[in-house]
N, C-alpha and C positions, 0 to 999 in steps of 0.2 A: 611815465618813464619809458614805456615800451618802445616808443619811437626813437628814443635816444640810443637804444642798444646797438643799432647798425649805423649810427651817424658818426661822422668824423669829428675828432676833437684835436685842438691845436696843442702845441708844446707849451705855450704860455698858459693855457687853461690848466694843463696838468701840473705846471709849477705852482699855480695859485691853489689848486686842490691839495697838493702835497704840503704846502706851507700852512694852509688852513688846518689840516689834520694834525700837523706837528704842534701848532698852537694849542689845539684842544687837549692833546695828550699831555703836554708839558703843564698846562694850566691845571689839569686834574691832579697831577702828581704833586704840585706845590701848593694847591689850594688849602691843604690841611694846616698851613702855618698862618697865624695871624700876626700882623705887624702894626706897631704904634707909629702913626705919622702925625707927630705933634699931638693935638687933642683928639685926633681921629684914629680909629682902628680899622684896618683893611686886611684883606687876605693877600698872600703872595701872588695868587693867580691874576690879580689886577694888573700886574706888570706885563703879562703876555696876552691875556684873553681878549682885550679890546681889538687886537689886530685881526681876530677872526671876524669881527663885525665889519671892519674896514674892507677886508677881502670879500666878504659877503656882498657889501655894497658895490664893489667893483664888478663882481661876477654878474649880479643882477643887471647892472647898468649896461654892461658890454655884451654879455652872453644870454641874458634872459632868465626868467624865473625858473624854468625847468632845469637849466644847468645848475642854478644855485641849489635847488632841491637835491639834485644828484650829489653835489658836493657835501651838503649837510648830512645826507645819509651815509656817505663814505666816511665822514668824520665820526659819526656815530659808531660805525662798524670798527674803525681803527682804534677808537678809545676802548671799546668793549674787548677787542683782542688783547690790548695791552693789559687791561685789568685782569682778564682771565690768565694771562701769562704770568703776571705778578703773583696771583693767588696760587697757581701751580708751583711756582718757584718757592713760595713760603712753605707749601705742604710737603715738598720733596725732602727726604731726610738729608741732613748735612753731614759732611765728613767730620772726623774728630778734630781737624784743624779749624773748622768753621766755628767761630765764637761769637758771631753777631746775629744769631737767630732771633734773640729777643728784640734787638734794635730794629731788625727788618720787620718783624711782626708789628712792633709798636708804630713804625712809620707808615708801612704800606698796608697794615691790617685794616686801617680805617678807610683806605682808598675805595673799596667797593661802595660804601655808603656815600662818599663824596661823588663817585662816578655815577651812581644811581640818581642822585639829586641833580648832578650836572647833565645827565642824559635828558631827563625830563625838562629841566629848565632851558638847556641849550636848544633842544628840539623845538620847544614852544617859542622861545625868544628869537632864535634864528629864523624860524618860519615867519613869525610876525614881522621881523625886520625885512626879510626878503619880500614878503607879500606887500608890505607898506610901500617899499621902493617901487615895486612893479605896478601896484594899483595907482600910485600918484603919477607915474610915468604914462600909463595907459589912459588916464583921465584927461590927457591933454597938456600935462605939465611939460614944458619944453626943456631941452638939454641944458639951457642956461641956469635952470633952477635945481641942478643936481645937488647943490649945497644944502638947500632946504630939505630935499628928499632924504639925503644922507643923515642929517641931524635928527629929523623927526622919526625916521625909521629906527635910529639908534635909541632915541628916548623911549619909544614904545617897546622895542625889543629888550632893552636893558631893564626896564621896569618889570616886564613879565618874567625875565630871567631871575631877577633878584627876589621877586615875590615867591617864586617857586623854589629856588635853590636853597636859600639860607634856612628856612624853617625845616626842610627835610634833612639838610646836611648837618645842622648844628642844634636842632631841637633836642633838649635834654642834656646837651653837652655844654652849651653856653647859656647864659641868662637871656630871657626874651628881650630885655632891654638892650643887651649887646647885639642880639640878632637883628632887631629893628634898626639899630644904629648902623650895622653892617649893610643892611639892605639899602638904606637911604644913601649912605656914604659911597658905596660901590656904584650905584646907579648914577650918582652925580659925577663921580670921578671918571667913570668910563665915558660918559657923555662929553665931559670937558676934554677928555683925551681925543675923542672924535673931532671936536671943534678945532682943537689946536693943530691936529695933523691933517685937517681938511685940505689945505693947499697941496699937500703931498698926494692925497687921495684923488683930487681933481686932476693933477698932473698925470697920475698913474692911469686914470680912466681915459684921458685924452690920448695918452701914448698907446694904450692897449687898443683903442678904437682904430688909430691910424695903422698900427702894425697888422692887426687882424684883417682890416679892410684890404690892405695891400696883398694879403694872401687869400682873400676871399673867404674868410672864416666867419664873418659876421655880416 
């Protein structure tokens, strides 16, 4: 990362990093809620979290593995900051007019455990996702097979993420049968999400390449 410290970054890369960080923060805040989707049970974070993998794919493909790693660490740091800020807010004494301390503790009190699980799972899953994309590309996989790289990297990343996240986040809170069900369901749904939105991802990668090349950023 040292050589990135003095290198120039584009405005588009900064927008992608910002969006990536927001996705992680929001996903961590809503992940505590489980939702019944017909016969399946998922967490609310599945609505927003897959976007982080799509952004990860775009960054690796256009800017390279090192830029993706930088983005992942920035996402880690931003999520940690929000978690610490929430816990500080809970600990501060409320005014006499404040009557929702219990609700705040109940909702956000469990966030540190969610975030701790998310940190480890996200770090491992995102790194595996980014590394798989970069390794397949460097092994001679041409640009026309971006779809295959994106899908396979997501499958590997999401499987690692689910295997780490759910036992840590919900062990002792939910039944192990439910945890296994969540692990499988989330990995499948997030991968299907990636497949369905793949045309948008391909368009975004192509557009990013053209714009960044015109400015000499890639």
